[in-house]
N, C-alpha and C positions, 0 to 999 in steps of 0.2 A: 567439481562443478563450481563455477563462479556465480555468486548470488548477489544481486543488487537489493538492498534493504532500503525502502523509503519509509522513515520513521517520522511520525507526526504527534507529538504531545508538548504542550507548553510548559510542562513542569518536570523537573528532574526528580522531584520527590513523588513519584507516582507508581502505581502498580504496573502501568504500561511500560515504564523504563525497566522495571524488573523482568517483565516479559521479554522485552527486547534483549536484554543481557543473557537471559537463559536460552533464548532462541540462538543467539550468537555462539554460545558455549556448546550448543548442540551441533551447530555447523562445524565448528572447530574440531570437535571430538570425532566427527565423521571425515575429517580431512578436506572439507570444503573451504573455499576462499570466499571473502565478501568485500562489498564496497557499501558504505553507509552514507546515506543523505539524511541528516537530522534537520528537517525543514525549519524547525524553530530556532535552533542553534545557528543555522546557516543564515537565518533572517531571509529566507527565500521569498522574493517578491511574488506574490499570488495574484495581484490585479493586472489583468491584461492592459497593456497600453493601447492608445488609439491606433498607433501604427501596427501593433500585433493584431488587433481586431480587423483592421483593413486587409492585412495579409490573409487572414483566415476566411473573412467574409467574401473576398473575391478570388480565392484559391490562387494567390500570386506566389509562385515558386521563385520569382526574381527578387522578392522583398526580403531584406535580411531577417535573420532569427537572432534574438539576443544571446549574448555570450553565456549568460547563466542557464538558459534553456538548452543551448548546445552542449553545455557541459553535462547536464542531466541525460541528454540524449545519447551522448558518448558512453556513459555509464551503462545505459541499457544495452547498447550494441556490443559492449565489452563483456556482457554477462550471459549466462545460460538460463537464468531464472530471476524473477522479481518478486519481492515480498514486501507487502504493506503492512505495517504495524501501527494501530491507531486506536483511540478510544471511539466508542459510538456516541456521537452528539446528536440528539433528536433524530435517531434512526439513520444517520448519515455520517460520513467521515468529517473530521474538522475542516473548517473553511480552508485552512492552510493546505490541506492535502487536495481538496476540490480545486483550488486554484492552481496546484501543481499540474493536475490534469489538464485544466483549461490552457495552461501555457506550454506544457511540454508535449502534449499530443497534438503537434502541429501538422498542418497540411503538407503533404510530401514526405512527412516522417511516419506519423501513425495512421494516416489515412490519405486516400487519393490514389490516383492511378500510378503515380511514381514513388510509392512508399518505400522508404529507405530503412525503416525500423525492422530489425530481424525478428523472425518468429521465435519467441522464447520457448523453451521446453516446459517450464513450469511457472505458474503464478499463484501466489498464496495471499489471501487476505487474513490477517490474524488480528482479530478484533477484540477489544475488551469492552464489556457492556455491563452496566448496572443492573438492568432487568434480566429476568430469567429467560432461558431459551424457550420454555413453555410459552411465556408472554409473546415473544416474537413469533412463534408458530400460530398462536391463537388470534392474533391481530392481523396476521398476514404480512407483517413488517419484514420477517426473514426472507420471504419470497421477493419482496420489493428491493431489500438490500442486496440480495444476490443478483437479481436482474440488472440493477445499476452497475454494480461493481464487476460481476463476472461476465455477464452477457454483453453489456454496453461498453464499459471501460477496458476490460481485457479482450473481450470478443475473440477474433481469430488471431490476435496478436500473441496469444499464448496457446500452447497445445493442451496442457493439462492444468485445470483451474480448480482452486478449492477455497472455500471460506470457512475458517475455524472461529467460532465465537466462545470466548472465555467469559462466561455469564455469571450473574449474581454477585457482582463485585462492589455494589454501592456501600459506602462507608458505614451507613446506618444499619446494614443488615448483618445479623450474626453469621450468616453463611459465607460472608467475605473471608473471615478468618479460616473457616473450614475448607474454603475452595482454593486458598492461596497456593499451598503446595501442590495440589492436584493440577491447577492450571499452570504452574511453573514447570511441572513434569511434562505436561502436554506440549508446552512451548520447546522445551529441550528436545523431546522426541521429533517435533516437526522439523527442527533444525537438522537433526540426524538424518531424517528420512527425505531430505531435499533431493538426493540422487536417486531415490528409489522410483 
């Protein structure tokens, strides 16, 4: 299976980077191939231009799509699955990843009558969160996060969707150290199981 990983974290010195690397190790151990877009290292432009807005607002298939967006769309259509690895910032993905969706999910590619985006077999949101999973459940934020990422952004573009939250990772919490290896094992297993 070919997996497209969209990774969004501003620091190389992060637990999220360790999760990414362990997930990739799991993929490789199971014989899967991958393509990686590291949005911060690529300096991916996340603000939609005026021309891009006009294209989307007026559903104009004749208007050009920027080359950096076309490159991301080609990675999607060359893959069988897509995985997003990111930290939870204020119950949402980092702005860099939100902007990726704004620009890459274009009319005629990700939505509209003439959609050219292939339907992927699997989609995974691998999120790293400072808060506990219990907190996300109790506040209703987990349901909100799943609705946005799985039901809106992935929607019918992906057949099988899942969100895994590696929780309780704030630096000031003692549980961060206790959870470190457990979460990395889960990330490795998620990589191994992409073909399942």
